[in-house]
C-alpha positions in Angstrom: 15.3 -19.8 -4.2 14.0 -19.3 -7.8 15.9 -22.4 -9.7 16.3 -26.0 -9.4 19.9 -27.2 -9.3 19.9 -27.9 -12.8 19.3 -24.3 -13.6 15.7 -24.4 -14.4 13.3 -22.1 -13.4 10.9 -23.2 -10.5 9.0 -20.1 -9.0 8.9 -16.8 -10.1 9.1 -13.5 -7.1 6.9 -11.0 -7.9 7.4 -7.6 -5.5 4.4 -5.3 -5.6 5.6 -1.7 -5.8 4.8 0.3 -2.3 1.4 1.2 -2.0 -0.2 -0.7 -4.4 -2.7 -2.6 -3.1 -4.5 -3.7 -6.5 -1.3 -5.8 -6.9 -1.5 -7.8 -4.4 -4.6 -9.3 -4.9 -6.7 -11.4 -2.4 -4.1 -11.4 0.4 -4.9 -7.6 0.4 -8.6 -8.8 1.9 -6.9 -10.7 4.3 -4.8 -7.6 5.6 -8.0 -5.5 6.0 -9.7 -8.2 8.6 -6.2 -8.3 10.4 -6.7 -4.8 10.4 -9.8 -4.9 12.3 -8.7 -7.0 15.1 -5.4 -4.7 15.0 -6.0 -1.6 13.8 -3.2 0.8 12.8 -1.2 1.7 16.0 -1.9 -1.4 17.7 1.0 -3.1 18.9 2.1 -6.5 17.9 4.2 -7.2 21.2 1.5 -9.3 22.9 1.0 -11.6 19.7 1.9 -15.0 20.6 1.5 -18.2 18.6 -2.2 -19.2 20.1 -3.4 -15.5 19.7 -2.1 -15.7 15.9 -3.9 -18.9 15.1 -7.1 -17.9 16.9 -7.0 -14.9 14.9 -6.2 -16.4 11.8 -9.5 -19.1 12.2 -11.8 -16.1 12.8 -10.7 -14.2 9.5 -10.8 -18.1 7.5 -13.9 -18.8 8.8 -15.5 -15.4 7.5 -17.9 -16.4 4.5 -17.1 -14.5 1.5 -18.8 -13.3 -1.6 -15.8 -14.1 -3.5 -15.8 -17.5 -2.5 -19.6 -17.6 -3.1 -20.5 -16.9 0.2 -18.2 -20.1 1.6 -15.0 -19.2 4.1 -12.0 -20.1 3.1 -11.9 -22.9 5.8 -14.7 -24.6 4.1 -12.9 -24.6 1.2 -9.3 -25.5 2.6 -11.4 -28.9 3.8 -12.2 -29.9 0.8 -8.7 -29.3 -0.9 -6.3 -30.0 1.6 -5.5 -32.7 3.8 -7.3 -32.7 7.1 -3.8 -33.7 8.6 -2.7 -30.1 8.3 -5.4 -28.7 9.4 -5.0 -30.5 12.7 -0.9 -30.0 13.3 -1.9 -26.1 11.6 -4.9 -26.1 14.7 -7.6 -24.9 12.0 -10.8 -25.4 13.1 -14.6 -24.5 12.3 -16.0 -21.4 13.8 -19.8 -21.1 13.3 -20.8 -17.9 11.7 -22.4 -16.1 14.7 -19.2 -16.7 16.5 -16.9 -15.4 14.1 -15.4 -12.1 15.6 -13.3 -9.9 13.7 -13.0 -6.5 16.8 -9.9 -6.4 19.2 -11.9 -7.9 21.4 -11.1 -11.3 20.3 -7.5 -11.1 21.4 -8.1 -8.9 24.5 
């Protein structure tokens, strides 16, 4: 996984130490948002592709200070091919309609 067939390095895999959230960077914020919707102790058994897509669309439409008041979705429109948005089911959600609570997927 880390080398091309000719032996040259292609990627570096980094494993975080357990309970070391500071090593995880930005992804930790997404984990926090997921926990707003699925609090600790919640079952993931009822999740399906549609619910996960809905949840991640709401999370990725949340405006963030770290992105100068933009959402990850807004930045993805600038940086990624829009065909990707369509194939992954990524959609815009107005700020007033973003829901980060368990009622989103109930």
